[in-house]
N, C-alpha and C positions, 0 to 999 in steps of 0.2 A: 542487590538488596541485602544479601548476607553480610557483605562488608559494611554497609551502612548500619545495619542493626548491631553488628559487632562493635563498631565505634561508639554507638549510643549506649549500648549496654555496659561497655567499659566505663563510660562517663557516669551513667546512673549508679553504678556500683560504688562510686565514691572516688574513682580515679579520674585524673584529667588527662586527655590525650596529649597535652603539651607539658605534662608534669615531669616527664623523664629527664628533662634538662637539669632538674634540680638534684639529681642523684649522682650521675657519673659524667659530669662535665657536658660535653657535646655529643654523648652517645645517644643520638636521637632515635636509634632503633627501638629503644624502650617505649617511645611514644606510640609507635604503630604496631609493636609486637603483639599485644593482647588482641587487638582487633584482627590482626593477620591470622593469629592462631584460631580464632572463631571462624574466620573465613575458610581456612584450610579444612577444619573439621566439618563445616557445612558442605564444602565441595566434595569431600570424601564420602559424606553421607549420601550425596546424590547418586553414588554407585548403587545404592539400594533401589534406585529406579530401574536398574538393569536386571533385577532379580526376576526371573521368569516364573510365573505362578500357575502355569498350565494353559490349556487351550481356551478355557472360558474367560478367565480374568486377565491372563497374559502378564501385564506389568502393573506395579503399584502406581496409583494416580496422584494428583496434586495434594489432596487432603492428607493422604498417608505420608507423603514426603514432608509436607509442611508441619503436620501435627507431631508425628513421631520424630522427625528430624530435629525439632527443637530440644528434645530431651538430652541427647549427647552434646549438642552445641552449648546449651546452658550449663550442663554439669561440668564439662571439661573447661569451659570458659571461666566459670566461677572458681575453679581450682587454680588455673594457670594465671589469670589476670592479677590477683593480689601479689603473686610472687614476682612477676615481671614489672608491674607498676603498682607499688603499694598504695592503697587508698588513703585519703586523708583521715579516715576513721572507719574501722571495719564494721562496727555496730551501725554507724550511719549508713554505710553502703547496703547492709542487709535490710534496713528499714525502708529504703527508698523505692523498692520495686513496686509495691502496691499503689502508692499515689502517683506513680509516674507511668512507666510503660504498661503496668498491669491495668490501670484504669483506662488508659487510652485505647489499648487493643481490645479489652473485654467490652468496653462501651461501644466501640466500632462494630464488633461482631454482633452484639445484641440488637443494635439499632438497624443494621442492614438486614439481619435475619428477620426481625419482627415486621419491618415494613415491606420487605420483599414478598413475604407470605400474605400479610394482611391486605395489601393493595389488590390482590387477586380476587378478594371476596367482598371488600367493603366499597362503598360509593366513592366517587371521585373527590368529594370534598374532604375525605379523610386525609388526603395529601397535605392539607393545610396544617396538620399537626406536626409534620416533619420538621419545619423550621423551628418550631417551639421546642421540640424534643432535642434538636441539635444545640440550641442555645443553652438548654438546661445541662446537656452533656458537657459543653465547653465551660459553663460557669461552675459546675460541680468539680470538674477537673482542675480548673484554675484555683478554686477555693482550697482543694485538697493539697495541691503542690505548694501554694502559698503558706498554708498552715504548717505543713511539714517542714518547709525550708526555714520559716521563722523559728519554729520550736527546736529543730534538731541542728541547725547550722548557725543562725544569727544569734540566738540566745544561749549558745554554749561556747566552749573554748574553741570550737571550729571557726568562729568568726575571725580568728587570727589569720585564716586562710583567705580572707578577702583580698582581692587582687589576683588570685589564681583563676583558672578557668572554671572552677567550681562556683564562682560567683555568678556565672551566667546560666547555671543549672536550671533555675525556674524558667528562664527565657526560652531555652531549647524545648522544654517539655510543653510549655504553653503554645509555642509555634506548632509542635507536633499535634497537639490537641486540635487546633483549628484546621490543619491540613487533613487530619483524619476525618474531621467533621465534614469538610467539603468533599472528601472522597466518598464518604457514606452517602451524601446527598446525590452526587453524580451516579454512584452505583445504583441506588434505588430508582432514580428516574430513568436511567438507560435500561435497567432490567424490566421496568414497567412497559417501556416502549417496545422492547424485544418480545415480550410475552403477549402484548395487546397492541398491535400496530394501529388499530382504529381508536384507541382510547385517547382522551384529552385531559386526563387527570393531572398530568405534569404541568399544564397551563395554570391550574389553580395553585399548585405547589409553588411554582416560580413567582406568580403574582403576589401571593401572600408573603413569600420569602423576601421579595423586594421591599415591600412596605415594612415588614417586621424588622428586617436587618438594618434598614436605614434608620429606623427609630432607635434600634439598639446601639448602632455604631455612633450615632450622634448623642447618645446618653439621655434621650428623652424618656426611655423606659426606666433608666436608673433614677431620673428625676421623679417620675411617678412613684416608684418604690420608696424614694427618699421621703416624699410627702406622706405616703400612706403609713410608713413605719415611724413617723414622728422624728425623722432625722437619724435613725439608727442605721439605715442603709446608705453606704457611702461608696464612692469610686476610689479604690486604692490603686497602687502602682501595678499590681498584678492584672486587674481588670483594664487598666489603661494600656498595658502592654498587649493584652488580648485584642483590644480595639485596633491598635496600630498594626498588628499582625494580619488583620483582615484585608489590608490593601494588597497583600501578596498571596493569601491563602486560597483564593478561589481558582487559581490558574493551574497548579500542578496536576489536578485530576484531568484537565483538558489535554495536557501533554500526554498523560497516560492513555487516554482515548485515541489520540493521534498516533501513538506508538502501535496500538493494536491495529489501527487502520493501515499503517505502513506495512505491518507484517502481512495483513491480508493481501495487499497489492503485490508484495514480494512473492508470495506463493501462488499468485495468479487468480485471485478472487476480487470481487468488487470491494472498494475501500469501506463502504458502509452497508450493512445488511439490508436495511429498508428505509423508506422515507421518514418513518416515525422517529427513528434514531437520529436521522439528519436534523429533523426539527427540534428534538430535545437538545442535541449538542449545540445547535445554533441558539436555542433559547437560554441555555446555561451561560454561554459566552456573553450574550446580550445582557442578561440579568446582572452578571458580574460587572460588566463595563458601566451599565447604567447606575448600579448601586454605588460604585466607586465615584462616578461623576457627581451624583447627588450628595454624597458625603463630603467630597471636596468643595462643592458649592455651598453647603451648609457651613463649613468652616470658613470659607472665603468671605461670605456675607454675614458671618457671626450669628447664624440662626441656631445657636446652641444654648442649652440651659445653663444657668449659673448655680453653682454650689457654694455654700459658705466655706471660706478658706480659714484654716487655723494656723496661726503663727506658732512655730515650735517653742518660742519663748513665752507664749501665752500663760499667764499665771494659773488660770483655771485648769488648763491642760496639764501643766506640770504637777499641780496638786493631785489631779486624778491619776496620772501615771505614777506619782510617788506613792499614793495610797495603794495602788495595785502592786507595785514592787515591794513595798514594806509588808504587805499582807502575805507574801510568799516566804517570809523569813520566820523560822520557828526557833525560838530561844529555848534550848533544852537545859542549859546550865546557867543559873543566875550568877555564878562566880566567873563566868567567862570574862576575859580581859576586855575593857571598854574599847580599846583600839581595834580589837578583832571584830567586835560587834559593829563598829562604825565602818570598817572595811567591808564586812559582809553586806551591810545595808547599802553602801555605795555601789558595790558590784551588782547587786540586784537591781538597783535603780538604773545603772548604766545599761543593763540588758534590756530593761523596759523601754528606755529612751531610744536605744539603738533599734529595737524592733519597731517602735512607732515610726522612726525616721525612715527606715527601710520600706515600710509599707505605705505610709501616708504622706511623705514629703514629695509632692507632685511637681516640684520645681526642677527636678533633675531630668535630663534628656537620656534616652536609651542609646547606648553605643551599638554599632553594627555588629552582628554576630559573625564569627569567623566562617570560612568556607566549609570546613568539615561539619559544622553544626547545621548549616543550610542543607548540605548534601544529605546528611543522615535523616533529618526530619522529612525532607521532600521525598527521598527515595523510599523510605519505609511506608509513607502514605500512598505513594503511587503503586508500590508492590501489592499492598493489601487491596487497593481499588481494583486492579486487574484480576487478582485472585478471586475476589468475591463477584466480579462480573462474570467470570467463568463458572463459578459454583451456582449462582442464582440466575444467570443469563442464558441457560440452555446448554451449558457444557462447552468443552473446548472445540468440538466439531462445529457448533454453530458460531461461536465467537470468531473462529478463524476462517469460516466460510465453507467448510466441507459439507455442511447441511444448510439448506435454505430456510428451514423452519426450526424453531426451538423446542418442538414438542417431543423429541426423541428422549426416552428415559432408560435406555439400556446401559450396559457396562462400558460402552465405547465413548462415553462423554468425557473421559479423562479426569473425572472428579475423584472417584475412589480407585478405579482401575484404569489402566492406560492401554488403549488398543494399539496393535502393531499396524502401521500403515503399509498397504501393499502398493 
């Protein structure tokens, strides 16, 4: 997980993991060096886990390792990375953190925390709000990364870097957003089953999620918003990419749960703590499979809404973009050479047309992401899914099977402090 986050943070900071080849011939060590440095720093920090804190608390737990450990990893990584693998633009790299990893991780933390606590005290129907909140989380993140990338990359001089791996920057973050969203859903439902084995609130959540997600993925919700907004709500390439990502995004959290089950078996405990978690896991898998089947069927039988398409050469469109581009030009000196004014105007219009084509030209197919991008997004989402399962699911001793019930609240849960096993 540390290596995956190191690769992705290197990418987010404005450097491309494949960009080292452009500097010193085939010295491809520059490609992996920044991520490797972050990995080494993270590994060394794990020695903090061996710091004995006395008989009561014994060793630092997961939260201290995770929270405090990020400080030296991020600090040293941000110092070393630009020197080993220069970013396409330093200012661009500094601005990219908030709408990318920042929004994805903070949103995941807030959603899992809020629902893990709220579902203990609110009625079962409250679970139907989870799919809506997750769709808002994904949509807000997609809008933020799309707006940032268009403004800071496409409409600036950095657009000359098109063709490098920075071009897939929004694709990787949008995939991460959906993987984190599905991890949050899995975490909330499994935690609910762990804390209340007799509850059936997860049934309401999955049933509503099936209906709502199918409507969302087939763009019928977008069609309703299009009508209600008078045509102002549209499906752009960023939302189209988010929709395509959902064919793979529901399954990484299941693999994370399987890994926890295998660990329980290896140390001599039952694979699943109780029958409620078995039902929830089976329900999540069934919901994902049925959702994908219905979406495939809707596409096969063309049960999809129709949106008005706009030709890039449409006269009205070009006039609207031209007006927007010319409005951004401020003439400060009336004596400026006419040719410079024309060049300035042409450049501004080119930026607007390029931005429109990048966002709204729906005729292009998305290429497959490279392996390192898949690895980073999937691994980070799985790591946080397991981490928050431990934090909200009764602690490490219950998750790994050392306790049969999740009610224990002492220091031995492995969350803040880590007990020594005898």
